N, C-alpha and C positions, 0 to 999 in steps of 0.2 A: 788693227787689233780690235777695235770696238765693233766693227762690222762682223768679224768672225764670231765674237761672243754673242751678238744678237741672233745670228743664224742658228747658233748652237742651242740657245734657249727656245727659239721657235720650234726647232726640230724636236727637242725633248718634249715640249708641250703637245705637239701633234701626235707623237708616239703614245704618250700617256692617255690622250683623249681617245685614240683608236683602241687602245687596250681596254679602256672603260666601256666603250661602246660594244666591243666584242663580249666582254664579261656580262653586260646587261642583257645582250641578245641571247647569250647562252642560258642565263637564269630565267629569262622570260620564256624561252623555248622549253626549258626543263620543268619549271614550276607554274608559269603563268597559265598554260593551257591545260593543266591537269585538274582543274576544278571539277568535282563530281556532282551530278544532279540526279534527282529522282523524278519520275514522271507519274502524273495522276490525271485521271479523267474526272470531269464534273459535268453532270447533265442538268441543264436549267430549263424550266418550263416557261419562263418569262422572256421578254425581249432583252437583247444584249446590245441595244443601240448605245453608242458611245464607247463600247469596248473594242479594242483593236489588238492585233498581235503585238507582242512585246510590251503589252500593258503590264503594269506592276501586279505582283501577288504579294500581299502582306499578311503576316501572322501577328495578330494583336498590335498592329501598327508598324511592325518591323518588316522591311522589304526582304523577302526570302526567295524571290524568283520572278518569272515572267510568264505571260500567256504565250504558249508556243503555237497553238492552232485553234481556229474557231470554225465550226461548221455544223450543219444539221446532223442529228444522230441518224445513222443508217438503219437503226432498229425502230425508231419512233420519230416520225417527222415533226411531232409537236414539241420536241425538245431540242435544245442546242447543245452540241458536244464541245467542251473545252478541254484542251490538253495543256496542263500546267507543268512547267519546268521549275522545280524547286530544289534548293540546295540540299545536299545529302543529309546533313546533320539536323535538319529541321524536324522537330518532334511532332510529326503528323500522326495522330492517333485515331483509333476506330470511331471515337465519338466527336471528331473534328468535323465542322461543317463549313461550307463555302457560301459566301454571300456577295452579291454585286453591290458596290458602293460607288459614289461619284465624288469628284473633287469640287465641292461647292456648286457654283452656278455655271461652271465651264462646260458641263455635259460630258466630260471625259470620265470614264468608269475604270474601276480596277476590282480585283478579286480580294476579298478579305476572308482569311481563315479564322474561325472562332471555335471556342469550346476546347475540349481535350483536357480532361481531368488528369491529375498527376499519376493516379494509380491505373489508368487505362493502358492497354497494350498498344504498341505502335502498329500503324496500318502497313502491312507488308503485302507484296504481290504474291498471287497464287500461281506458281509456275511461270509461264511467259505472259500472263495477263497483266495489264496495267491496273493497279488498284483504283477504286472509285471513291471519291470524297462526296458524301451526301450534300446536296444543295438545300439551302434554306431561302425562302422568299426574301427579297430585299425590303427595305423600309417602304420604298415607294410602292412596291407590289402589294405589301400588306395594307398600306393606306388605301390603295386603289380598291382592293378587295373589300375592305371595311366600308368604303364609301359606296360600293356597289350594293352590299347587303343593306346599308342604311337607306339607300335610295329605293331599293325594292320594298323594304318594310314601310317606308314613308308612303309609297304608292298604295300599298295595301291599306294602310291606315286612312289615307284620304278617300279610298273607295268605300271603306266601311263608314266613314264619317258622312259621305254623300248619301249612303243608304239610310243612315240614321236620320238625316235631315230631309228625307223624302216627304212628299205632300201627305201621304197617308199617316206617317208617324207624327208629323206636325199637327194634323187634325186630331189624332189620338191624344196628344199632349194637351191641346186646347180643351178637349172634352174632359180630361182628367182634372185640369185646373178649374173648369166650371163646376164639376161635381164637388171638388174640394171646397170651393167657395160656398156652395149650398150646404155642405156638411158643417162648415164653420158657423153658418147662420143658425142651423138647427141646434148646434151645441150651445150657442149663445142663448137661444130660446129656452133651452132646458136647464139653464144655469140655476134659476131659482129652485126648480125641483131637485136638482142635485144638491143645492145648499140645504134644503129642508131634509133631504135624506141623510146628509152628513150630520145635521143637528140632531135628528132623531137617533142616529147611531151613537152620538156622544151621550144623549140622555139614557139610552139603553145600557151603554157601558157603565154609567154611574150607578144605575139600578142594579146591575149585575154585581158590581163591586160591593154595594150595600148588602145585597143578599148574601154574598160570600162572607161578609163580616158577621151577619146574623148567624149564619151556619157555623161560623167559627165559635161564636159565643155559646150557641146551643151545644156544640161539641164539648166545650169546656164544662158546661153544666152537667151533661151526661157523664162525663168522666168523674166529676165530683160525686154524683149520685151513685155511680158504680162503686167508687171507693167506699162510700158510706154503707151501701148494701153489703159489701164484702166484710166491712168491720162488724156490722150488726149480725151478719150470718155467723161470723166467728164467735161472737158472744152467745148467741142462741145455741150454737153447736156445743159450746162448752157447758151451758146449763143443762142441755138435753143429755149430754154425756154423764153428768153427775146424777141426774134422775135415773137414767138407765142403769148406772152402777148400783144405786141403792136398790132398785127393783130386782136386779140380779142377786144381790146379797139376800134379800127377803125370800126370793124364789129358791135359792140354795138352801136356806134354813128350812123352808117348807118341805123341800125334797128330803132333807135330812130327817125331819120328823116323820114323814111318810115312810121312809126306809125303816125307822124304828118300829112304827106301827105295823108294817108288813112283817117284820121279824117276830113281833109278839103274836100276830095272827097265825103265823106259820107254826110257832111253838104250841099255841093253843090247839091248833088243828091236829098236830102230831100227838098231843096228849089225849085228845078225844079219840083219835084212831087207836091209840094203844089201850085205853081203858074207857069204853063208852059209858060204863056205869058210873064212873066218877062224875059225869055231867049231872046225875040226879042225886046220888047219895053222898058224894064227897063234899065236905064243907071245908073250905079254905079261905083264908083272908086274901083278897086280891092285892097285888102289888100296886103302890101308888103310881099314878100316871103322870105325864108331863104337867107341871104346874101344881101338883099336890105335894103335900108335906112328906118328906122322906123319899122323894123321887131321886133316883140315881141313874144318870144316863148310862153309866157303865154297866 
């Protein structure tokens, strides 16, 4: 009885294991091989030493695919053509760039995808053409290029420095130093003369300041004199005005008296013209004149 029970359990276990294997094989055949990929080309101008097929392709450090093919570009032999196999849902955009990087000191390289702002459109194929991801120089390539430029500039600087330190320039510098030394001696010899010139300038400055002070005092005196003359002129003008007023009054009185005299002469002339004989035969008492008793202006 025990032998029959053990065989039954073993047979049941084998059947269940076979069913599980069949189910896993069916799932693997249906879903495991259905992973979709997108293909992109990358053209690199630098050496791809250390990069091999099936090398990793990472997007911001996340592995998203592999390198499918490596070869020289048929259109430009100075560039290396890479074919990248990347998972379908990877957000490769038009401003995404590809860069070669290495795993530390091992020398093994991989492709790093960088960039890709959130508002940029996705990189899509045009017809049957495989889209191209722009390549960016690696850190080593940029460092090598910078070192090359630095070396070139250093070489030029050394050449110019060598030209600057030529025998002719050194002789010219020695001549300039000698002339400078002589000029310094001449300046030291003229030190006393310069000091005297400065002292004379100080004395002249003091004299000029004194002269300006005197001019200022004289200006004040002239101002006071002008004020005094203006005041005296005002007094003289007032006295002269009074004298002129009195003279005008006297002159007006004289004119008035002359007017009366002219009237009397006119009347006398008219009387003579009317009766010339009265001048000889007529006796009349003349009227009193101005200043006589009984004189009446009216």
